[in-house]
All heavy atoms as TSV, in Angstrom:
chain	resi	resn	atom	element	x	y	z
A	1	MET	N	N	35.380	-78.070	51.574
A	1	MET	CA	C	36.129	-79.230	52.046
A	1	MET	C	C	36.685	-79.974	50.843
A	1	MET	O	O	36.000	-80.165	49.855
A	1	MET	CB	C	35.206	-80.130	52.866
A	1	MET	CG	C	35.827	-81.362	53.448
A	1	MET	SD	S	37.047	-81.201	54.759
A	1	MET	CE	C	36.183	-80.347	56.024
A	2	ALA	N	N	37.929	-80.394	50.934
A	2	ALA	CA	C	38.581	-81.119	49.845
A	2	ALA	C	C	37.951	-82.499	49.681
A	2	ALA	O	O	37.468	-83.092	50.630
A	2	ALA	CB	C	40.066	-81.254	50.134
A	3	LYS	N	N	37.972	-82.975	48.456
A	3	LYS	CA	C	37.477	-84.313	48.164
A	3	LYS	C	C	38.656	-85.176	47.765
A	3	LYS	O	O	39.596	-84.707	47.140
A	3	LYS	CB	C	36.463	-84.294	47.014
A	3	LYS	CG	C	35.146	-83.628	47.346
A	3	LYS	CD	C	34.362	-84.368	48.398
A	3	LYS	CE	C	33.847	-85.695	47.875
A	3	LYS	NZ	N	33.247	-86.524	48.922
A	4	GLY	N	N	38.607	-86.415	48.124
A	4	GLY	CA	C	39.681	-87.326	47.790
A	4	GLY	C	C	39.148	-88.637	47.251
A	4	GLY	O	O	37.950	-88.897	47.268
A	5	LYS	N	N	40.085	-89.409	46.761
A	5	LYS	CA	C	39.747	-90.739	46.252
A	5	LYS	C	C	40.832	-91.685	46.740
A	5	LYS	O	O	42.023	-91.410	46.589
A	5	LYS	CB	C	39.692	-90.734	44.731
A	5	LYS	CG	C	39.388	-92.083	44.139
A	5	LYS	CD	C	39.387	-92.037	42.633
A	5	LYS	CE	C	39.152	-93.439	42.080
A	5	LYS	NZ	N	39.333	-93.480	40.636
A	6	VAL	N	N	40.432	-92.785	47.330
A	6	VAL	CA	C	41.385	-93.762	47.846
A	6	VAL	C	C	41.274	-95.050	47.040
A	6	VAL	O	O	40.180	-95.499	46.725
A	6	VAL	CB	C	41.171	-94.007	49.364
A	6	VAL	CG1	C	39.818	-94.585	49.652
A	6	VAL	CG2	C	42.258	-94.874	49.933
A	7	GLU	N	N	42.439	-95.601	46.681
A	7	GLU	CA	C	42.480	-96.874	45.965
A	7	GLU	C	C	43.355	-97.836	46.753
A	7	GLU	O	O	44.467	-97.492	47.152
A	7	GLU	CB	C	43.056	-96.683	44.559
A	7	GLU	CG	C	42.146	-95.901	43.650
A	7	GLU	CD	C	42.708	-95.737	42.247
A	7	GLU	OE1	O	43.836	-96.220	41.977
A	7	GLU	OE2	O	42.033	-95.113	41.426
A	8	ILE	N	N	42.843	-99.050	46.948
A	8	ILE	CA	C	43.571	-100.066	47.688
A	8	ILE	C	C	43.978	-101.183	46.732
A	8	ILE	O	O	43.143	-101.701	45.987
A	8	ILE	CB	C	42.710	-100.656	48.835
A	8	ILE	CG1	C	42.395	-99.581	49.868
A	8	ILE	CG2	C	43.416	-101.803	49.530
A	8	ILE	CD1	C	41.043	-99.019	49.772
A	9	ARG	N	N	45.259	-101.537	46.748
A	9	ARG	CA	C	45.740	-102.684	45.965
A	9	ARG	C	C	45.491	-103.931	46.809
A	9	ARG	O	O	46.259	-104.240	47.726
A	9	ARG	CB	C	47.225	-102.518	45.624
A	9	ARG	CG	C	47.480	-101.512	44.530
A	9	ARG	CD	C	48.945	-101.454	44.133
A	9	ARG	NE	N	49.804	-100.893	45.177
A	9	ARG	CZ	C	49.884	-99.606	45.477
A	9	ARG	NH1	N	49.151	-98.718	44.840
A	9	ARG	NH2	N	50.698	-99.190	46.436
A	10	ALA	N	N	44.418	-104.627	46.479
A	10	ALA	CA	C	43.958	-105.769	47.276
A	10	ALA	C	C	45.043	-106.821	47.472
A	10	ALA	O	O	45.172	-107.384	48.561
A	10	ALA	CB	C	42.724	-106.388	46.633
A	11	GLU	N	N	45.836	-107.082	46.466
A	11	GLU	CA	C	46.852	-108.132	46.563
A	11	GLU	C	C	47.988	-107.761	47.504
A	11	GLU	O	O	48.695	-108.633	47.992
A	11	GLU	CB	C	47.403	-108.467	45.177
A	11	GLU	CG	C	46.445	-109.286	44.348
A	11	GLU	CD	C	46.015	-110.584	45.030
A	11	GLU	OE1	O	46.892	-111.343	45.497
A	11	GLU	OE2	O	44.807	-110.848	45.107
A	12	SER	N	N	48.185	-106.473	47.757
A	12	SER	CA	C	49.252	-106.033	48.665
A	12	SER	C	C	48.785	-105.913	50.107
A	12	SER	O	O	49.596	-105.849	51.021
A	12	SER	CB	C	49.801	-104.678	48.204
A	12	SER	OG	O	50.351	-104.780	46.919
A	13	CYS	N	N	47.480	-105.874	50.321
A	13	CYS	CA	C	46.916	-105.643	51.656
A	13	CYS	C	C	46.963	-106.911	52.503
A	13	CYS	O	O	46.575	-107.989	52.057
A	13	CYS	CB	C	45.468	-105.169	51.522
A	13	CYS	SG	S	44.653	-104.848	53.102
A	14	LYS	N	N	47.442	-106.753	53.756
A	14	LYS	CA	C	47.486	-107.868	54.702
A	14	LYS	C	C	46.483	-107.682	55.837
A	14	LYS	O	O	46.563	-108.356	56.855
A	14	LYS	CB	C	48.889	-108.026	55.278
A	14	LYS	CG	C	49.879	-108.525	54.240
A	14	LYS	CD	C	51.199	-108.937	54.858
A	14	LYS	CE	C	51.926	-107.758	55.401
A	14	LYS	NZ	N	53.353	-107.950	55.614
A	15	SER	N	N	45.574	-106.732	55.682
A	15	SER	CA	C	44.492	-106.538	56.641
A	15	SER	C	C	44.973	-106.210	58.050
A	15	SER	O	O	44.399	-106.673	59.027
A	15	SER	CB	C	43.594	-107.774	56.653
A	15	SER	OG	O	42.388	-107.493	57.322
A	16	CYS	N	N	46.027	-105.405	58.150
A	16	CYS	CA	C	46.536	-105.032	59.476
A	16	CYS	C	C	45.570	-104.092	60.196
A	16	CYS	O	O	45.536	-104.035	61.410
A	16	CYS	CB	C	47.925	-104.401	59.375
A	16	CYS	SG	S	47.967	-102.788	58.570
A	17	GLY	N	N	44.798	-103.317	59.414
A	17	GLY	CA	C	43.798	-102.440	60.001
A	17	GLY	C	C	44.283	-101.061	60.400
A	17	GLY	O	O	43.505	-100.252	60.902
A	18	TYR	N	N	45.571	-100.751	60.198
A	18	TYR	CA	C	46.084	-99.421	60.555
A	18	TYR	C	C	45.332	-98.316	59.815
A	18	TYR	O	O	44.968	-97.301	60.403
A	18	TYR	CB	C	47.572	-99.293	60.246
A	18	TYR	CG	C	48.477	-100.131	61.112
A	18	TYR	CD1	C	49.655	-100.638	60.616
A	18	TYR	CD2	C	48.158	-100.420	62.442
A	18	TYR	CE1	C	50.507	-101.406	61.399
A	18	TYR	CE2	C	48.994	-101.183	63.230
A	18	TYR	CZ	C	50.165	-101.671	62.711
A	18	TYR	OH	O	51.001	-102.429	63.487
A	19	CYS	N	N	45.102	-98.523	58.532
A	19	CYS	CA	C	44.428	-97.490	57.746
A	19	CYS	C	C	43.004	-97.253	58.242
A	19	CYS	O	O	42.534	-96.123	58.303
A	19	CYS	CB	C	44.436	-97.841	56.262
A	19	CYS	SG	S	43.630	-99.418	55.875
A	20	VAL	N	N	42.339	-98.330	58.620
A	20	VAL	CA	C	40.972	-98.224	59.139
A	20	VAL	C	C	40.974	-97.422	60.435
A	20	VAL	O	O	40.155	-96.530	60.648
A	20	VAL	CB	C	40.362	-99.628	59.353
A	20	VAL	CG1	C	38.994	-99.528	60.008
A	20	VAL	CG2	C	40.290	-100.389	58.044
A	21	LYS	N	N	41.938	-97.722	61.297
A	21	LYS	CA	C	42.030	-97.068	62.603
A	21	LYS	C	C	42.351	-95.576	62.489
A	21	LYS	O	O	41.818	-94.758	63.227
A	21	LYS	CB	C	43.103	-97.759	63.442
A	21	LYS	CG	C	43.288	-97.165	64.812
A	21	LYS	CD	C	44.325	-97.913	65.607
A	21	LYS	CE	C	44.492	-97.272	66.982
A	21	LYS	NZ	N	45.445	-98.001	67.810
A	22	PHE	N	N	43.238	-95.222	61.555
A	22	PHE	CA	C	43.704	-93.842	61.475
A	22	PHE	C	C	42.918	-92.941	60.537
A	22	PHE	O	O	43.176	-91.739	60.479
A	22	PHE	CB	C	45.190	-93.805	61.104
A	22	PHE	CG	C	46.066	-94.193	62.251
A	22	PHE	CD1	C	46.545	-95.491	62.366
A	22	PHE	CD2	C	46.398	-93.285	63.240
A	22	PHE	CE1	C	47.345	-95.867	63.434
A	22	PHE	CE2	C	47.192	-93.643	64.312
A	22	PHE	CZ	C	47.664	-94.940	64.410
A	23	CYS	N	N	41.964	-93.466	59.792
A	23	CYS	CA	C	41.159	-92.627	58.893
A	23	CYS	C	C	40.228	-91.743	59.715
A	23	CYS	O	O	39.366	-92.244	60.437
A	23	CYS	CB	C	40.340	-93.484	57.942
A	23	CYS	SG	S	39.294	-92.488	56.852
A	24	PRO	N	N	40.384	-90.413	59.617
A	24	PRO	CA	C	39.552	-89.520	60.431
A	24	PRO	C	C	38.087	-89.491	60.014
A	24	PRO	O	O	37.232	-89.087	60.790
A	24	PRO	CB	C	40.201	-88.152	60.238
A	24	PRO	CG	C	40.847	-88.229	58.901
A	24	PRO	CD	C	41.324	-89.659	58.781
A	25	LYS	N	N	37.784	-89.926	58.798
A	25	LYS	CA	C	36.410	-89.887	58.292
A	25	LYS	C	C	35.759	-91.262	58.187
A	25	LYS	O	O	34.668	-91.402	57.655
A	25	LYS	CB	C	36.388	-89.209	56.913
A	25	LYS	CG	C	36.788	-87.747	56.968
A	25	LYS	CD	C	35.761	-86.959	57.741
A	25	LYS	CE	C	36.064	-85.480	57.727
A	25	LYS	NZ	N	35.047	-84.719	58.425
A	26	LYS	N	N	36.457	-92.289	58.678
A	26	LYS	CA	C	35.920	-93.663	58.665
A	26	LYS	C	C	35.529	-94.114	57.264
A	26	LYS	O	O	34.474	-94.721	57.052
A	26	LYS	CB	C	34.728	-93.805	59.622
A	26	LYS	CG	C	35.021	-93.335	61.032
A	26	LYS	CD	C	36.097	-94.163	61.663
A	26	LYS	CE	C	36.396	-93.693	63.080
A	26	LYS	NZ	N	37.782	-93.849	63.440
A	27	VAL	N	N	36.406	-93.830	56.306
A	27	VAL	CA	C	36.164	-94.195	54.907
A	27	VAL	C	C	36.415	-95.683	54.669
A	27	VAL	O	O	35.717	-96.317	53.901
A	27	VAL	CB	C	37.067	-93.355	53.965
A	27	VAL	CG1	C	36.986	-93.842	52.535
A	27	VAL	CG2	C	36.688	-91.886	54.054
A	28	LEU	N	N	37.401	-96.236	55.360
A	28	LEU	CA	C	37.846	-97.602	55.086
A	28	LEU	C	C	37.303	-98.621	56.076
A	28	LEU	O	O	36.996	-98.297	57.218
A	28	LEU	CB	C	39.375	-97.640	55.114
A	28	LEU	CG	C	40.056	-96.659	54.166
A	28	LEU	CD1	C	41.549	-96.643	54.408
A	28	LEU	CD2	C	39.744	-96.993	52.727
A	29	ALA	N	N	37.204	-99.858	55.593
A	29	ALA	CA	C	36.763	-100.980	56.433
A	29	ALA	C	C	37.399	-102.253	55.899
A	29	ALA	O	O	37.768	-102.320	54.722
A	29	ALA	CB	C	35.248	-101.109	56.409
A	30	ILE	N	N	37.522	-103.244	56.740
A	30	ILE	CA	C	38.031	-104.529	56.283
A	30	ILE	C	C	36.875	-105.246	55.589
A	30	ILE	O	O	35.802	-105.424	56.168
A	30	ILE	CB	C	38.598	-105.350	57.450
A	30	ILE	CG1	C	39.827	-104.613	58.001
A	30	ILE	CG2	C	38.949	-106.761	56.999
A	30	ILE	CD1	C	40.446	-105.199	59.231
A	31	GLY	N	N	37.112	-105.602	54.339
A	31	GLY	CA	C	36.056	-106.191	53.518
A	31	GLY	C	C	35.825	-107.670	53.778
A	31	GLY	O	O	36.495	-108.295	54.610
A	32	ASP	N	N	34.893	-108.234	53.037
A	32	ASP	CA	C	34.521	-109.635	53.178
A	32	ASP	C	C	35.306	-110.553	52.250
A	32	ASP	O	O	35.408	-111.746	52.481
A	32	ASP	CB	C	33.030	-109.826	52.890
A	32	ASP	CG	C	32.159	-109.097	53.893
A	32	ASP	OD1	O	32.587	-108.933	55.050
A	32	ASP	OD2	O	31.048	-108.685	53.522
A	33	LYS	N	N	35.839	-109.991	51.152
A	33	LYS	CA	C	36.540	-110.810	50.168
A	33	LYS	C	C	37.982	-111.062	50.601
A	33	LYS	O	O	38.542	-110.320	51.394
A	33	LYS	CB	C	36.501	-110.135	48.807
A	33	LYS	CG	C	35.097	-110.013	48.265
A	33	LYS	CD	C	35.077	-109.376	46.908
A	33	LYS	CE	C	33.642	-109.256	46.424
A	33	LYS	NZ	N	33.554	-108.547	45.160
A	34	VAL	N	N	38.571	-112.108	50.040
A	34	VAL	CA	C	39.917	-112.536	50.402
A	34	VAL	C	C	40.815	-112.460	49.169
A	34	VAL	O	O	40.403	-112.860	48.075
A	34	VAL	CB	C	39.868	-113.988	50.944
A	34	VAL	CG1	C	41.255	-114.507	51.253
A	34	VAL	CG2	C	38.978	-114.062	52.164
A	35	ASN	N	N	42.048	-111.963	49.355
A	35	ASN	CA	C	42.988	-111.918	48.231
A	35	ASN	C	C	43.673	-113.282	48.065
A	35	ASN	O	O	43.410	-114.213	48.822
A	35	ASN	CB	C	43.990	-110.765	48.390
A	35	ASN	CG	C	44.911	-110.904	49.586
A	35	ASN	OD1	O	45.105	-111.978	50.131
A	35	ASN	ND2	N	45.488	-109.781	50.006
A	36	SER	N	N	44.572	-113.383	47.084
A	36	SER	CA	C	45.197	-114.678	46.781
A	36	SER	C	C	46.106	-115.182	47.899
A	36	SER	O	O	46.458	-116.354	47.935
A	36	SER	CB	C	45.989	-114.589	45.479
A	36	SER	OG	O	47.094	-113.716	45.636
A	37	LYS	N	N	46.480	-114.300	48.827
A	37	LYS	CA	C	47.331	-114.690	49.953
A	37	LYS	C	C	46.506	-115.109	51.176
A	37	LYS	O	O	47.046	-115.462	52.212
A	37	LYS	CB	C	48.264	-113.543	50.321
A	37	LYS	CG	C	49.226	-113.217	49.200
A	37	LYS	CD	C	49.986	-111.953	49.498
A	37	LYS	CE	C	50.799	-111.596	48.271
A	37	LYS	NZ	N	50.975	-110.183	48.098
A	38	GLY	N	N	45.185	-115.006	51.052
A	38	GLY	CA	C	44.308	-115.440	52.130
A	38	GLY	C	C	43.908	-114.357	53.114
A	38	GLY	O	O	43.324	-114.650	54.150
A	39	TYR	N	N	44.217	-113.097	52.797
A	39	TYR	CA	C	43.866	-111.987	53.682
A	39	TYR	C	C	42.579	-111.308	53.227
A	39	TYR	O	O	42.378	-111.092	52.043
A	39	TYR	CB	C	44.970	-110.923	53.689
A	39	TYR	CG	C	46.282	-111.385	54.255
A	39	TYR	CD1	C	47.367	-111.627	53.425
A	39	TYR	CD2	C	46.453	-111.563	55.629
A	39	TYR	CE1	C	48.587	-112.044	53.936
A	39	TYR	CE2	C	47.659	-111.982	56.150
A	39	TYR	CZ	C	48.723	-112.213	55.296
A	39	TYR	OH	O	49.916	-112.620	55.815
A	40	GLN	N	N	41.742	-110.958	54.180
A	40	GLN	CA	C	40.597	-110.098	53.877
A	40	GLN	C	C	41.182	-108.700	53.700
A	40	GLN	O	O	41.809	-108.185	54.616
A	40	GLN	CB	C	39.594	-110.097	55.021
A	40	GLN	CG	C	38.801	-111.361	55.134
A	40	GLN	CD	C	37.845	-111.276	56.309
A	40	GLN	OE1	O	38.238	-111.579	57.426
A	40	GLN	NE2	N	36.628	-110.864	56.062
A	41	TYR	N	N	40.993	-108.115	52.545
A	41	TYR	CA	C	41.607	-106.821	52.276
A	41	TYR	C	C	40.665	-105.658	52.572
A	41	TYR	O	O	39.452	-105.823	52.661
A	41	TYR	CB	C	42.140	-106.756	50.846
A	41	TYR	CG	C	41.127	-107.088	49.779
A	41	TYR	CD1	C	40.303	-106.106	49.231
A	41	TYR	CD2	C	40.998	-108.392	49.300
A	41	TYR	CE1	C	39.384	-106.420	48.256
A	41	TYR	CE2	C	40.080	-108.712	48.320
A	41	TYR	CZ	C	39.279	-107.712	47.796
A	41	TYR	OH	O	38.360	-108.025	46.829
A	42	VAL	N	N	41.277	-104.502	52.737
A	42	VAL	CA	C	40.542	-103.282	53.077
A	42	VAL	C	C	39.839	-102.740	51.833
A	42	VAL	O	O	40.356	-102.822	50.720
A	42	VAL	CB	C	41.513	-102.232	53.663
A	42	VAL	CG1	C	40.853	-100.878	53.802
A	42	VAL	CG2	C	42.023	-102.713	55.012
A	43	VAL	N	N	38.660	-102.180	52.043
A	43	VAL	CA	C	37.879	-101.560	50.973
A	43	VAL	C	C	37.433	-100.166	51.403
A	43	VAL	O	O	37.409	-99.855	52.594
A	43	VAL	CB	C	36.628	-102.412	50.619
A	43	VAL	CG1	C	37.024	-103.767	50.078
A	43	VAL	CG2	C	35.715	-102.566	51.812
A	44	ALA	N	N	37.114	-99.350	50.423
A	44	ALA	CA	C	36.576	-98.021	50.701
A	44	ALA	C	C	35.072	-98.177	50.934
A	44	ALA	O	O	34.287	-98.196	49.994
A	44	ALA	CB	C	36.864	-97.072	49.547
A	45	ALA	N	N	34.674	-98.308	52.182
A	45	ALA	CA	C	33.274	-98.529	52.531
A	45	ALA	C	C	32.437	-97.265	52.374
A	45	ALA	O	O	31.249	-97.334	52.075
A	45	ALA	CB	C	33.169	-99.056	53.959
A	46	ASN	N	N	33.064	-96.105	52.604
A	46	ASN	CA	C	32.370	-94.815	52.495
A	46	ASN	C	C	33.206	-93.859	51.643
A	46	ASN	O	O	33.703	-92.851	52.136
A	46	ASN	CB	C	32.160	-94.211	53.890
A	46	ASN	CG	C	31.366	-95.145	54.790
A	46	ASN	OD1	O	30.252	-95.506	54.482
A	46	ASN	ND2	N	31.973	-95.542	55.890
A	47	PRO	N	N	33.393	-94.177	50.361
A	47	PRO	CA	C	34.308	-93.401	49.522
A	47	PRO	C	C	33.946	-91.922	49.375
A	47	PRO	O	O	34.832	-91.085	49.198
A	47	PRO	CB	C	34.262	-94.113	48.174
A	47	PRO	CG	C	32.975	-94.868	48.177
A	47	PRO	CD	C	32.724	-95.229	49.615
A	48	ASP	N	N	32.672	-91.585	49.459
A	48	ASP	CA	C	32.255	-90.190	49.312
A	48	ASP	C	C	32.685	-89.315	50.482
A	48	ASP	O	O	32.683	-88.094	50.385
A	48	ASP	CB	C	30.740	-90.093	49.130
A	48	ASP	CG	C	30.278	-90.686	47.810
A	48	ASP	OD1	O	31.118	-90.780	46.884
A	48	ASP	OD2	O	29.099	-91.059	47.706
A	49	ASP	N	N	33.080	-89.937	51.594
A	49	ASP	CA	C	33.510	-89.179	52.767
A	49	ASP	C	C	35.005	-88.851	52.765
A	49	ASP	O	O	35.482	-88.116	53.620
A	49	ASP	CB	C	33.176	-89.953	54.046
A	49	ASP	CG	C	31.678	-90.081	54.264
A	49	ASP	OD1	O	30.918	-89.275	53.695
A	49	ASP	OD2	O	31.264	-90.990	55.006
A	50	CYS	N	N	35.747	-89.389	51.792
A	50	CYS	CA	C	37.203	-89.193	51.742
A	50	CYS	C	C	37.544	-87.721	51.497
A	50	CYS	O	O	36.992	-87.082	50.599
A	50	CYS	CB	C	37.816	-90.049	50.634
A	50	CYS	SG	S	39.615	-89.910	50.518
A	51	ILE	N	N	38.463	-87.197	52.321
A	51	ILE	CA	C	38.905	-85.801	52.176
A	51	ILE	C	C	40.312	-85.713	51.584
A	51	ILE	O	O	40.867	-84.630	51.441
A	51	ILE	CB	C	38.850	-85.049	53.521
A	51	ILE	CG1	C	39.716	-85.747	54.572
A	51	ILE	CG2	C	37.402	-84.892	53.985
A	51	ILE	CD1	C	39.871	-84.958	55.871
A	52	GLY	N	N	40.903	-86.854	51.251
A	52	GLY	CA	C	42.218	-86.867	50.624
A	52	GLY	C	C	43.362	-86.535	51.557
A	52	GLY	O	O	44.411	-86.072	51.119
A	53	CYS	N	N	43.217	-86.794	52.845
A	53	CYS	CA	C	44.265	-86.447	53.808
A	53	CYS	C	C	45.484	-87.361	53.702
A	53	CYS	O	O	46.567	-87.004	54.136
A	53	CYS	CB	C	43.712	-86.470	55.230
A	53	CYS	SG	S	43.311	-88.117	55.858
A	54	ALA	N	N	45.303	-88.552	53.162
A	54	ALA	CA	C	46.361	-89.545	52.936
A	54	ALA	C	C	46.918	-90.170	54.211
A	54	ALA	O	O	47.966	-90.799	54.180
A	54	ALA	CB	C	47.487	-88.977	52.089
A	55	ALA	N	N	46.234	-90.014	55.329
A	55	ALA	CA	C	46.684	-90.652	56.568
A	55	ALA	C	C	46.753	-92.171	56.395
A	55	ALA	O	O	47.691	-92.816	56.879
A	55	ALA	CB	C	45.756	-90.299	57.726
A	56	CYS	N	N	45.819	-92.730	55.673
A	56	CYS	CA	C	45.796	-94.178	55.446
A	56	CYS	C	C	47.037	-94.643	54.693
A	56	CYS	O	O	47.651	-95.645	55.042
A	56	CYS	CB	C	44.535	-94.577	54.697
A	56	CYS	SG	S	44.305	-93.737	53.103
A	57	GLY	N	N	47.415	-93.899	53.668
A	57	GLY	CA	C	48.585	-94.253	52.878
A	57	GLY	C	C	49.879	-94.128	53.658
A	57	GLY	O	O	50.811	-94.912	53.469
A	58	VAL	N	N	49.936	-93.161	54.544
A	58	VAL	CA	C	51.142	-92.948	55.354
A	58	VAL	C	C	51.351	-94.097	56.338
A	58	VAL	O	O	52.473	-94.560	56.532
A	58	VAL	CB	C	51.066	-91.595	56.100
A	58	VAL	CG1	C	52.191	-91.458	57.102
A	58	VAL	CG2	C	51.080	-90.438	55.115
A	59	VAL	N	N	50.295	-94.576	56.957
A	59	VAL	CA	C	50.431	-95.620	57.973
A	59	VAL	C	C	50.468	-97.041	57.402
A	59	VAL	O	O	50.808	-97.969	58.116
A	59	VAL	CB	C	49.326	-95.543	59.062
A	59	VAL	CG1	C	49.393	-94.228	59.792
A	59	VAL	CG2	C	47.961	-95.805	58.482
A	60	CYS	N	N	50.165	-97.207	56.126
A	60	CYS	CA	C	50.142	-98.547	55.521
A	60	CYS	C	C	51.561	-99.105	55.399
A	60	CYS	O	O	52.381	-98.574	54.651
A	60	CYS	CB	C	49.483	-98.507	54.144
A	60	CYS	SG	S	49.422	-100.141	53.360
A	61	PRO	N	N	51.866	-100.192	56.114
A	61	PRO	CA	C	53.212	-100.751	56.072
A	61	PRO	C	C	53.543	-101.456	54.760
A	61	PRO	O	O	54.703	-101.746	54.485
A	61	PRO	CB	C	53.229	-101.739	57.242
A	61	PRO	CG	C	51.803	-102.122	57.425
A	61	PRO	CD	C	51.001	-100.906	57.050
A	62	ASP	N	N	52.544	-101.728	53.947
A	62	ASP	CA	C	52.757	-102.457	52.703
A	62	ASP	C	C	52.585	-101.590	51.461
A	62	ASP	O	O	52.578	-102.118	50.346
A	62	ASP	CB	C	51.811	-103.654	52.636
A	62	ASP	CG	C	52.078	-104.626	53.773
A	62	ASP	OD1	O	53.223	-105.085	53.888
A	62	ASP	OD2	O	51.153	-104.874	54.572
A	63	ALA	N	N	52.432	-100.284	51.645
A	63	ALA	CA	C	52.239	-99.351	50.521
A	63	ALA	C	C	51.139	-99.842	49.582
A	63	ALA	O	O	51.284	-99.805	48.365
A	63	ALA	CB	C	53.560	-99.127	49.786
A	64	ALA	N	N	50.048	-100.277	50.162
A	64	ALA	CA	C	48.935	-100.822	49.384
A	64	ALA	C	C	47.873	-99.783	49.070
A	64	ALA	O	O	46.851	-100.121	48.468
A	64	ALA	CB	C	48.307	-101.982	50.160
A	65	ILE	N	N	48.110	-98.515	49.464
A	65	ILE	CA	C	47.078	-97.499	49.316
A	65	ILE	C	C	47.601	-96.285	48.551
A	65	ILE	O	O	48.698	-95.789	48.815
A	65	ILE	CB	C	46.577	-97.034	50.698
A	65	ILE	CG1	C	46.009	-98.219	51.476
A	65	ILE	CG2	C	45.530	-95.932	50.563
A	65	ILE	CD1	C	45.647	-97.911	52.909
A	66	GLU	N	N	46.803	-95.841	47.589
A	66	GLU	CA	C	47.068	-94.607	46.852
A	66	GLU	C	C	45.913	-93.660	47.154
A	66	GLU	O	O	44.754	-94.065	47.154
A	66	GLU	CB	C	47.116	-94.858	45.343
A	66	GLU	CG	C	48.287	-95.669	44.879
A	66	GLU	CD	C	49.575	-94.863	44.825
A	66	GLU	OE1	O	49.503	-93.622	44.704
A	66	GLU	OE2	O	50.647	-95.481	44.929
A	67	VAL	N	N	46.246	-92.404	47.407
A	67	VAL	CA	C	45.223	-91.390	47.672
A	67	VAL	C	C	45.368	-90.271	46.658
A	67	VAL	O	O	46.477	-89.773	46.423
A	67	VAL	CB	C	45.335	-90.827	49.099
A	67	VAL	CG1	C	44.280	-89.758	49.348
A	67	VAL	CG2	C	45.205	-91.937	50.130
A	68	TYR	N	N	44.263	-89.896	46.063
A	68	TYR	CA	C	44.233	-88.807	45.101
A	68	TYR	C	C	43.352	-87.702	45.649
A	68	TYR	O	O	42.298	-87.984	46.214
A	68	TYR	CB	C	43.682	-89.289	43.753
A	68	TYR	CG	C	44.477	-90.446	43.186
A	68	TYR	CD1	C	44.091	-91.758	43.426
A	68	TYR	CD2	C	45.621	-90.208	42.449
A	68	TYR	CE1	C	44.832	-92.813	42.928
A	68	TYR	CE2	C	46.366	-91.261	41.933
A	68	TYR	CZ	C	45.964	-92.558	42.182
A	68	TYR	OH	O	46.700	-93.598	41.680
A	69	ARG	N	N	43.784	-86.471	45.482
A	69	ARG	CA	C	43.033	-85.334	45.981
A	69	ARG	C	C	42.560	-84.488	44.804
A	69	ARG	O	O	43.344	-84.149	43.926
A	69	ARG	CB	C	43.917	-84.492	46.889
A	69	ARG	CG	C	43.129	-83.543	47.759
A	69	ARG	CD	C	44.006	-82.814	48.738
A	69	ARG	NE	N	44.779	-83.758	49.538
A	69	ARG	CZ	C	45.813	-83.426	50.279
A	69	ARG	NH1	N	46.204	-82.169	50.338
A	69	ARG	NH2	N	46.468	-84.314	50.977
A	70	GLU	N	N	41.275	-84.161	44.793
A	70	GLU	CA	C	40.731	-83.277	43.749
A	70	GLU	C	C	41.135	-81.846	44.049
A	70	GLU	O	O	41.149	-81.414	45.206
A	70	GLU	CB	C	39.208	-83.388	43.714
A	70	GLU	CG	C	38.716	-84.720	43.219
A	70	GLU	CD	C	37.185	-84.794	43.198
A	70	GLU	OE1	O	36.531	-83.751	43.349
A	70	GLU	OE2	O	36.685	-85.904	43.042
A	71	VAL	N	N	41.488	-81.133	43.017
A	71	VAL	CA	C	41.917	-79.745	43.188
A	71	VAL	C	C	40.847	-78.795	42.750
A	71	VAL	O	O	40.087	-79.045	41.895
A	71	VAL	CB	C	43.179	-79.432	42.379
A	71	VAL	CG1	C	44.099	-78.550	43.188
A	71	VAL	CG2	C	43.906	-80.651	41.936
């Protein structure tokens, strides 16, 4: 199984939750901390489960997510 790494740009995240909803492995969750715009941003709650599918990055309307896949 492929391994991936997801990075979220906290300042760009508006906590819409699309990435959380569409992640097939439930890697992401809305965190407790707030960015400078007042939004609770998404965090990688289960980063070891990431398979690098990039579904989260595709659905993010603010391009706040980068996904890297190990080869």
